[in-house]
C-alpha positions in Angstrom: 134.0 130.4 104.9 137.2 128.4 105.2 137.6 124.9 106.8 139.1 125.4 110.1 142.8 124.4 110.4 144.8 124.1 113.6 147.1 126.9 112.6 146.4 129.6 110.0 149.0 132.0 108.7 148.1 135.5 109.9 148.7 136.9 106.4 145.6 134.9 105.3 143.3 136.6 107.7 141.2 139.7 106.7 142.5 143.2 107.3 139.2 144.5 108.5 135.6 143.3 109.2 132.5 145.4 109.7 129.5 144.3 111.8 127.3 143.5 108.9 129.9 141.2 107.5 130.4 139.5 110.9 126.6 138.7 111.2 126.5 137.4 107.7 129.6 135.2 108.1 128.4 133.9 111.4 124.8 133.0 110.5 124.8 132.8 106.7 123.4 129.2 106.6 120.7 129.9 109.1 119.7 133.2 107.3 119.3 131.3 104.0 117.0 128.8 105.8 115.0 131.6 107.3 114.5 133.2 103.9 113.5 129.9 102.3 110.8 129.4 104.9 109.5 132.9 104.6 109.3 132.7 100.8 107.3 129.5 101.3 104.7 131.3 103.3 105.6 130.2 106.8 105.7 132.3 109.9 109.2 132.4 111.4 110.3 133.3 115.0 114.0 134.2 115.5 115.5 134.1 119.0 118.5 136.4 119.2 120.1 139.0 121.3 118.5 142.4 120.8 121.8 143.8 119.6 121.3 141.9 116.4 117.9 143.4 115.6 119.1 146.5 113.7 121.4 144.3 111.6 119.1 141.4 110.7 116.5 143.6 109.0 118.8 145.1 106.4 120.6 141.7 105.9 117.3 139.7 105.4 115.9 142.5 103.2 118.9 142.5 100.9 118.9 138.7 100.6 115.2 138.5 99.9 115.5 141.1 97.2 118.3 139.1 95.7 115.9 136.2 95.4 112.7 138.0 94.5 112.5 141.7 93.4 108.7 141.6 93.8 108.7 140.8 97.5 108.1 143.8 99.8 108.9 144.0 103.5 107.1 146.1 106.1 109.1 147.0 109.2 107.1 146.8 112.4 109.1 148.4 115.1 106.5 150.4 117.0 107.7 153.9 115.9 104.4 155.5 114.9 103.0 159.0 115.0 99.3 159.5 115.4 97.5 162.8 115.6 100.9 164.6 115.9 102.2 162.5 118.8 104.4 159.5 119.1 102.7 156.3 120.4 104.6 154.2 122.8 106.3 151.2 121.3 103.7 148.6 122.3 100.7 150.7 121.0 102.7 151.5 117.9 103.4 147.8 117.1 99.8 146.8 117.5 98.7 149.7 115.3 101.2 148.7 112.6 100.3 145.0 112.7 96.6 145.9 112.5 97.2 148.1 109.5 99.3 145.5 107.8 96.8 142.6 108.3 93.6 144.6 107.5 95.1 146.7 104.7 94.9 144.0 102.1 97.7 141.5 102.5 99.3 140.2 99.3 101.2 136.9 99.0 104.4 138.9 98.3 104.3 141.0 101.5 106.2 140.3 104.7 105.9 141.9 108.1 109.2 142.0 110.0 108.6 142.6 113.8 111.7 143.6 115.7 110.4 143.6 119.3 107.7 140.9 119.7 108.8 140.2 123.3 107.7 143.7 124.3 104.1 142.7 123.8 104.3 140.0 126.5 106.3 140.2 129.7 104.7 137.2 131.4 105.2 133.6 130.6 102.1 132.4 132.4 99.4 134.9 131.6 98.6 136.6 128.3 99.0 140.4 128.6 96.2 142.5 127.1 98.4 143.3 124.1 99.2 139.6 123.5 95.5 138.8 123.7 94.9 141.4 120.9 97.9 140.4 118.9 97.4 136.6 118.6 94.0 136.9 116.7 95.6 139.4 114.4 98.4 137.0 113.5 95.9 134.3 112.7 93.5 136.7 110.9 95.0 136.5 107.4 96.2 133.0 106.2 98.5 134.5 103.6 100.2 137.0 105.9 104.0 136.4 106.1 105.5 137.2 109.5 109.1 137.2 110.8 109.5 138.2 114.4 112.5 138.7 116.6 112.5 137.9 120.3 115.3 138.1 122.9 115.9 134.6 124.4 116.0 136.1 127.9 112.4 137.3 127.5 109.8 134.5 128.2 106.9 134.2 125.7 103.5 132.6 126.4 103.1 129.3 124.6 100.0 130.6 122.8 102.0 133.3 121.2 104.9 130.9 120.3 102.5 128.5 118.7 101.5 131.1 116.1 104.8 130.5 114.4 105.6 127.5 112.2 109.4 127.6 112.6 111.8 128.8 115.2 115.5 129.6 114.8 118.2 130.6 117.3 121.1 132.9 116.4 123.4 132.4 119.3 127.1 131.8 119.5 129.3 131.2 116.5 130.8 128.1 114.8 134.5 127.4 115.1 134.7 127.1 111.3 134.0 130.8 110.8 136.2 132.1 113.6 139.2 132.7 111.3 137.0 134.9 109.1 136.0 137.1 112.1 139.4 138.1 113.4 141.7 140.7 111.7 145.4 140.3 111.2 146.2 143.0 113.8 144.0 141.3 116.4 145.5 137.9 115.7 149.0 139.2 116.0 148.2 140.3 119.6 148.0 136.5 120.3 150.8 135.2 118.2 153.1 136.9 115.8 152.9 134.4 113.0 150.0 131.9 113.3 146.4 132.0 114.4 145.0 129.0 116.3 141.2 129.0 116.4 141.2 125.9 118.6 143.0 127.9 121.3 140.7 130.9 121.1 137.3 129.4 120.3 136.4 128.0 123.8 136.4 131.5 125.2 134.1 132.9 122.4 131.8 130.0 121.4 128.8 131.4 123.2 129.0 135.0 122.1 126.9 136.3 119.3 128.7 137.8 116.3 128.5 141.4 117.4 129.7 140.7 121.0 132.4 138.5 119.6 133.7 141.3 117.2 133.6 143.9 120.0 135.7 141.7 122.2 138.1 140.8 119.5 138.6 144.4 118.6 139.9 144.9 122.1 142.9 142.8 121.1 144.0 145.5 118.7 144.7 147.6 121.8 147.1 145.0 123.1 150.8 145.0 122.2 151.5 142.6 119.3 153.1 139.3 120.3 156.9 139.1 120.1 158.6 136.4 118.1 161.0 136.0 121.0 158.4 135.7 123.7 154.9 134.4 124.2 154.3 136.6 127.2 152.4 139.3 125.4 150.1 136.7 123.7 149.3 135.1 127.0 148.5 138.5 128.5 146.2 139.2 125.6 144.4 135.9 126.0 144.1 136.4 129.7 142.6 139.8 129.2 140.1 138.4 126.7 139.2 135.6 129.1 138.5 138.1 131.9 136.2 140.0 129.6 134.2 136.9 128.4 133.8 135.8 132.1 132.0 139.1 132.7 129.2 138.2 130.3 126.6 137.4 133.1 125.9 137.8 136.8 126.8 135.1 139.3 130.0 134.1 137.4 133.4 133.7 139.0 136.8 132.7 137.9 137.9 130.4 140.8 141.5 129.9 141.8 141.5 126.5 143.4 144.4 124.1 142.6 143.5 120.4 142.5 146.9 119.5 143.8 147.8 122.3 146.1 144.5 123.4 147.7 142.9 119.9 148.2 144.6 117.7 150.7 144.3 113.9 150.6 141.9 112.0 148.2 144.9 111.2 146.0 143.1 108.5 144.0 140.2 110.9 143.3 142.5 113.6 142.1 144.3 111.2 139.8 141.0 110.1 138.3 139.7 113.6 137.8 142.9 114.7 136.2 143.3 111.7 134.0 139.7 111.0 132.9 138.5 114.6 132.6 140.9 117.5 132.8 143.6 116.0 130.6 141.1 115.0 128.0 139.4 118.4 128.1 142.8 120.2 127.6 144.0 117.7 124.9 142.9 120.1 122.1 145.8 122.4 123.2 148.4 119.7 122.6 147.0 118.2 119.5 147.7 119.4 115.9 145.4 117.4 113.8 141.9 119.0 113.6 140.3 115.5 113.4 142.0 114.3 116.5 140.9 117.5 118.3 137.3 116.9 117.3 137.6 113.3 118.5 139.0 114.4 121.9 136.2 117.0 122.2 133.5 114.4 121.4 135.0 112.0 124.0 135.3 114.5 126.8 132.5 113.9 129.4 130.1 116.8 129.6 128.9 115.9 133.0 130.3 114.7 136.3 128.3 113.7 139.3 130.0 113.8 142.7 128.2 111.9 145.5 129.0 111.3 149.1 128.2 112.5 152.6 128.0 116.2 153.4 131.1 118.3 153.9 133.5 116.1 151.9 134.4 118.9 149.4 132.3 117.9 146.4 131.8 121.6 145.3 135.4 122.3 146.0 136.4 119.6 143.5 134.2 121.4 141.0 136.0 124.7 141.6 139.3 123.0 141.1 138.1 121.6 137.7 137.0 125.0 136.6 140.4 126.5 137.6 142.2 123.8 135.6 140.1 124.6 132.5 140.4 128.4 133.0 136.6 128.2 133.1 134.1 130.5 134.7 131.9 129.0 137.4 128.2 129.1 138.1 127.1 127.5 141.3 123.3 127.1 141.6 120.9 125.2 143.8 117.5 123.8 143.0 115.5 126.3 145.1 117.1 129.2 143.1 115.7 127.7 139.9 112.3 126.7 141.1 109.3 129.0 140.5 105.7 128.8 141.5 104.7 130.0 138.0 104.2 127.3 135.3 107.1 127.2 132.9 109.4 129.7 134.7 111.6 127.0 136.3 112.4 125.6 132.9 113.0 129.1 131.6 115.4 129.7 134.5 117.4 126.7 133.4 117.5 127.8 129.7 118.6 131.3 130.8 121.4 129.9 132.9 122.7 127.7 130.1 122.6 130.7 127.7 124.6 132.7 130.2 127.1 129.8 130.6 127.6 129.6 126.8 128.2 133.3 126.6 131.0 133.1 129.1 132.5 129.7 128.0 134.4 127.8 128.9 132.0 127.4 131.9 131.4 124.9 134.6 127.8 124.8 135.9 127.6 123.3 139.4 124.2 122.0 140.4 124.6 121.8 144.2 122.4 119.2 145.8 121.0 118.3 142.4 118.6 115.8 143.9 116.6 118.8 145.2 115.0 119.2 141.8 116.2 116.2 139.8 114.6 113.4 141.8 113.6 110.2 140.0 110.5 110.9 138.0 107.6 108.8 139.2 108.8 108.9 142.8 106.3 110.2 145.4 108.7 112.9 146.5 108.9 114.7 143.1 106.2 117.0 141.6 105.3 118.2 138.2 107.7 121.1 138.5 110.6 118.8 139.1 109.6 116.6 136.2 109.6 119.5 133.8 113.0 120.7 135.2 114.6 117.3 134.7 113.2 117.2 131.1 114.6 120.6 130.4 118.0 119.7 131.9 118.1 116.6 129.7 117.2 118.7 126.7 120.1 121.2 127.4 122.6 118.4 128.0 121.6 116.5 124.9 121.8 119.7 122.8 125.5 120.3 123.5 127.8 120.7 120.5 130.9 118.5 120.8 133.1 121.6 120.7 131.0 123.6 123.1 132.9 124.3 126.3 130.1 124.0 128.9 130.5 121.4 131.5 128.0 120.3 134.1 128.9 119.1 137.6 126.2 117.8 140.0 126.7 117.1 143.7 124.4 115.0 145.8 124.3 113.2 149.2 121.7 110.8 147.9 122.8 109.2 144.6 119.8 106.7 144.6 117.3 109.6 144.5 118.7 111.2 141.3 116.7 110.6 138.1 118.3 107.6 136.3 118.0 109.3 132.9 120.7 111.8 134.1 123.1 109.0 134.8 123.2 107.6 131.3 126.4 107.9 129.2 126.6 111.3 127.5 125.0 113.1 130.4 126.5 112.7 133.8 129.1 110.3 132.4 131.4 110.2 135.3 130.0 109.2 138.7 132.7 109.9 141.3 132.2 109.1 145.0 133.8 111.5 147.5 133.6 109.4 150.7 134.2 110.5 154.3 138.0 110.7 154.6 139.8 107.6 155.8 142.6 107.8 158.3 145.4 108.6 155.7 143.2 111.3 154.2 142.4 112.8 157.6 146.1 112.9 158.4 146.8 114.7 155.0 144.0 117.2 155.8 145.4 117.8 159.3 148.9 118.4 157.9 147.4 120.8 155.3 145.5 122.9 157.9 148.4 122.6 160.4 150.5 124.4 157.9 147.8 126.8 156.8 146.8 127.8 160.4 150.3 127.5 161.8 149.2 125.2 164.6 152.6 123.8 165.3 151.4 120.2 165.7 154.1 117.6 165.6 153.8 114.7 163.1 153.2 112.3 166.0 150.4 114.5 167.3 148.9 114.7 163.9 149.0 111.0 163.5 147.3 110.6 166.9 144.7 113.1 166.0 144.0 111.3 162.8 143.2 108.2 164.9 140.9 110.2 167.2 138.8 111.4 164.4 137.8 107.9 163.3 134.5 108.2 165.2 131.4 110.3 164.8 132.1 114.1 164.5 128.7 115.3 165.8 125.6 114.4 167.7 123.9 113.1 164.5 126.5 110.4 164.1 128.1 111.9 160.9 131.7 110.8 160.4 134.5 113.3 160.3 134.5 115.1 156.9 136.9 117.6 155.4 134.7 120.4 156.8 134.8 118.8 160.3 138.6 118.6 160.1 138.8 122.3 159.0 136.4 123.3 161.7 138.5 121.4 164.3 141.7 123.0 163.2 140.1 126.5 163.3 138.9 125.7 166.9 142.5 124.6 167.8 143.9 127.9 166.4 141.4 129.9 168.5 142.5 127.9 171.6 146.1 128.6 170.8 145.5 132.4 170.4 143.4 132.6 173.6 146.2 130.8 175.6 148.8 133.1 174.0 146.8 136.2 175.1 146.8 134.9 178.7 150.4 133.7 179.2 151.9 136.1 176.7 154.1 133.5 175.0 154.0 130.8 172.3 152.0 127.7 173.3 151.5 124.2 171.9 148.5 122.1 172.7 148.8 118.7 174.4 146.6 115.6 173.7 144.1 116.1 176.5 143.7 119.8 175.6 142.9 118.8 172.0 140.4 116.3 173.2 138.8 119.0 175.4 138.4 121.2 172.3 136.9 118.2 170.3 134.3 117.5 173.0 133.6 121.1 174.0 130.6 121.6 171.8 129.0 118.3 172.9 126.3 118.0 175.5 127.9 118.0 178.9 127.0 114.9 181.0 127.4 114.8 184.8 128.0 111.3 186.1 127.9 110.0 189.7 130.9 108.2 191.2 129.1 104.9 191.0 128.1 105.5 187.3 131.7 106.4 186.5 132.9 103.1 188.1 130.4 101.0 186.1 131.4 102.7 182.8 135.1 102.4 183.6 134.8 98.7 184.4 132.7 98.1 181.2 135.3 99.8 178.9 138.2 98.1 180.7 136.5 94.7 180.0 136.4 95.5 176.3 140.0 96.7 176.3 141.5 93.8 178.2 139.8 91.1 176.1 141.1 92.9 173.0 144.6 92.7 174.5 144.2 89.0 175.4 142.9 87.7 172.0 145.4 87.6 169.1 142.8 87.8 166.3 141.4 91.2 167.3 142.7 94.8 166.9 144.7 96.0 169.9 143.3 99.0 171.8 145.0 102.4 171.3 143.0 104.4 173.8 140.4 103.9 176.5 138.2 106.9 177.6 135.4 107.6 180.0 135.0 111.2 178.8 131.4 111.4 177.6 131.1 112.5 174.0 128.3 112.9 171.5 127.8 109.2 171.0 128.7 107.4 174.2 129.7 107.7 177.9 132.9 105.7 177.3 134.8 104.3 174.4 137.6 102.0 173.4 139.6 103.0 170.3 141.4 100.3 168.3 144.4 100.2 165.9 143.5 98.5 162.6 146.3 96.0 162.8 144.5 93.0 161.5 143.0 92.1 158.1 139.8 93.9 157.2 139.1 91.6 154.2 139.6 88.0 155.3 137.5 86.8 158.3 137.2 83.2 159.6 134.8 81.8 162.2 137.6 82.2 164.8 138.0 85.9 163.9 134.3 86.5 164.3 134.2 84.6 167.6 137.1 86.7 169.0 135.3 89.8 168.0 132.2 88.7 169.8 134.2 88.0 172.9 135.5 91.6 172.8 131.9 92.8 172.5 130.9 90.7 175.5 133.9 91.8 177.5 132.1 94.9 179.0 129.1 92.9 180.1 131.2 90.1 181.7 133.4 92.6 183.5 130.3 94.3 185.0 128.9 90.9 186.1 132.2 89.8 187.7 132.5 93.0 189.7 128.9 94.0 190.4 127.1 90.6 189.9 124.8 92.1 187.2 125.2 94.1 184.0 123.8 97.5 183.1 121.9 98.7 180.0 125.2 99.8 178.5 125.6 96.3 177.1 122.6 96.7 174.8 124.4 97.8 171.7 127.2 95.2 172.3 124.6 92.4 172.5 122.9 93.7 169.4 126.1 93.8 167.4 127.2 90.3 168.6 123.8 88.9 167.5 124.2 90.5 164.1 127.6 88.8 163.6 126.2 85.4 164.6 123.3 85.8 162.2 125.7 86.7 159.4 127.8 83.7 160.2 124.8 81.4 160.0 122.7 83.0 157.2 125.3 84.7 154.9 128.6 83.0 155.3 127.6 79.4 156.0 129.7 79.3 159.2 127.3 77.3 161.4 125.9 73.8 161.8 122.8 75.0 160.0 124.4 74.5 156.6 126.0 76.4 153.7 122.8 78.1 152.4 123.4 81.9 152.0 120.7 84.5 152.6 122.1 87.8 151.4 119.2 89.8 152.9 121.1 89.7 156.2 124.4 91.7 156.3 127.0 92.1 159.0 126.8 95.8 159.9 126.9 98.1 162.9 123.3 99.1 162.2 120.4 97.4 164.0 119.4 93.9 163.0 117.5 93.5 159.8 114.6 91.1 159.4 115.5 87.5 159.1 114.7 86.0 155.7 111.7 83.7 155.3 112.6 80.4 157.0 110.5 77.5 158.1 109.5 77.3 161.8 111.9 74.4 162.3 114.8 76.4 160.8 113.9 79.4 162.8 113.9 77.4 166.0 117.3 75.8 165.1 118.7 79.3 164.4 117.4 80.7 167.7 118.9 77.7 169.6 122.3 78.1 167.9 122.4 81.9 168.5 121.6 81.5 172.2 124.0 78.6 172.7 126.8 80.4 170.8 126.4 83.6 172.8 126.4 81.7 176.1 129.5 79.6 175.1 131.4 82.8 174.0 130.3 84.6 177.2 131.8 81.8 179.3 135.0 81.9 177.3 135.2 85.7 178.0 134.6 85.1 181.7 137.4 82.6 181.9 139.8 85.1 180.3 138.8 87.9 182.7 138.8 85.7 185.8 142.4 84.7 185.0 143.4 88.4 184.7 141.1 89.9 187.4 143.9 91.7 189.1 144.9 93.4 185.9 141.3 94.3 185.2 140.9 96.0 188.5 144.3 97.8 188.1 143.2 99.1 184.6 139.9 100.3 186.0 141.6 102.2 188.9 144.0 103.9 186.5 141.2 104.9 184.1 139.1 106.4 187.0 142.1 108.4 188.1 143.0 109.8 184.6 139.7 109.6 182.7 141.7 108.3 179.7 144.5 105.9 179.0 146.4 106.1 175.7 148.5 103.5 173.9 151.6 104.6 175.8 149.8 104.4 179.1 148.7 100.9 178.4 152.2 99.9 177.5 153.7 101.6 180.5 151.5 99.7 182.9 153.7 96.7 182.1 150.8 94.4 182.4 151.4 90.7 183.0 148.6 89.0 181.0 147.6 85.4 181.3 146.8 84.9 177.6 145.2 81.7 176.2 147.5 79.2 174.7 
C-alpha cells in the first residue's frame, strides 16, 4: 500500500486487479486484527456486505494457515444433505453448528459462519432458531467462532453479546485507492496523472467489490485526451451517477445557490464562504497535508432555523448541488418505530446508505421532532436513544468522509444541546422571514419565472404590502407565501386573458383583492365602516403631523386576516436610536384612533384595545428598562418593548408599584390631550380624509399626496 499523493503517474498504477486482491488491499489491516483475535480464542462478529462473504472465507483461511498450519476451519453455510434431501439454509446451519460444538471441539478448530443474520430476522424478539443457537454458542468455552452478518440485517442484542469483538468492513481508505484502479481505468479520467483526492469522495462508502465493479466501468469510457478534459469530466460524471444509485430515496438535486434562490444575500455569502468553499478546497490544493487540514476543518453539520416556509430545505439542496452530492431528505416520523431498537437501526441504515453514495447530504427535516432536548417532558425514551445514535454517527465520521448533515427546525431552543456543540452541528444559520429587500428580490424572481409583467414600481409597492401577516395565524410573509401569491396572480392573469382574449396587467387594487381573497369575508354596516375609517384616519393624520414618526404609505379599511382596517408606514426613521420624544410621538400615533373616535362620536370603541395595550407597553419599557421616567435609572430587563401582550412587571415594592401606576396613567392622559390638540387643529382635514377613505376603501401614498392637505403642524 502506497502513501497517497495528490497526483500519481498513471504508469505507476497496476495493470490489472482481481477481486481477491481488492478485498485484501482494502481490508488487510482489519483482517490481520481479526485473525489475531481468533487465534487468541475470542469469538468475532464481522459486519459486511453479503457480497464479501464468498471472498472473506478463502482469504481468512489462507492467512490463518500462513500463521498456523495446525489450525482447521469448518465452514458453516447451511448447505447440508440429510437422508438424501437438502435442508433449508437455516436448518442446515443449526445442524452444522450442533455437530461442530458437540463433536468434540479442539482448541485449534474454528467455525466460520457466513449467514448468521438468517437465523434472526427480528431485532426485538428472538426467533426460535436464535433461541436454539445462543445456548450452542455458549456451550463449549473453547469453541472459536467467526460469524458474518449483513449490516442491513438487525440482530437481537442477546445474539450480538455472544461475540467478544466486532469489526465492520465498509468503505475503503483513500490511501489504498491508487492500488485499486488500473491504468486503463485511470486514463479515462486523465491521460497522464491520477488524482485520488478527486475520485475518493465518490467512492469512500463503497466496499471493495462494489468499488472495483464501478471502476471497471471506466474502462468502457473513451480515454481522456491530452488536449481536452471533456472526456475525463464525462467519465467522472458517469461514475457519479452510478454511485448516487447505491440506495433508495437518493436524488441528485439541481438547485443553484445563486440562480435559484432569490434574496438572502448575506446568508448565501456565509454558506458559500464558510462551508462550500472549504468543502471544495481539496480540489484546488496540491499538498496532501493541506487537503487533510481542509477536510478536518470543514463543518460536518449545519442547522438551519427560522419560521416555516423560509426555504431552509431548499438551501440544503443548493449545498448538495454545489458539492455534486446526493441528497437524502428524511423526517423524524419516518425513522421512528414502535419496536425497541429499530429507530436507532433505521438511523444506522440511513448513514450506511449515505456513505455508499457519498458525497451525500442528509437533511433531517424538522429535526426537533425526534432530537428534542433530553430530560424535557416532551421527549421519550425513543427520542433519547435516537439522539444518542445520531451523536454516535456524527462523532464517528472520518475527516475525509464526504457525508454532511443538515438539520432544519422552527424551534431552535427545543433541539438537544449536545447536537449544537462544535464538531456536530457546527454552523447555526438563521433563515428569518424575508425583510422588505428580500421580499422584493423574491417578487422580481417569480415575476420573471411566471412572466407576470409587474413593473419595478409595482413590485416595490407589493414588497411594502407584504410587510404584515400573511395568514390568519399571524405568520409573516415567507418565501413560500411570496411564491404562492405570485402563483395566484398568474392564475388571475390567465383567467382574465381567457375572458377578454388579450394580454392583461394587474393593477394595485386587483392585486390586493387576490391577497385578501382567501381571508374570511367580513360584512360591515355603514356605521361600523364610518367608525373604522375615522379610527384609521386618526392614526394616519397624527403620523403625518409628528416629525419623529414614520409617515403613512397606505390607509385601508378592507378587512383582512388580522384587522378590519390598517395604516401602513414607510420606515423612514431610525430603527435603532430611540429617545423619550420618539417614544412619546409613537404613543400619540397609537392614541390617534381613539381620540379621533371620541372627537367625532363622543366615545371610543373596542378597536382601541390593542393600541392602549401597546402604548402601555412602551411606557413600561421607558420606566423599567430604559430609565426614561422620574422613577429613576434602575433597569428591569424582564420587561421588553414588544408588540406582544404585556409581560408581568418585575417584583417591586408597593410604593414603587403605586408610583409606576400613577406615572403610567398621568403620562397616557397627558399624551392623549396632546393628540387631541393636534386633531382639533386639523379637524377639517381629518373629516376630509375619512370621507375619501369611505369612498375608496383605500388611500395610497400618492392619494395622500394628491389631497394637497394643509396641515397645522406643531412648532
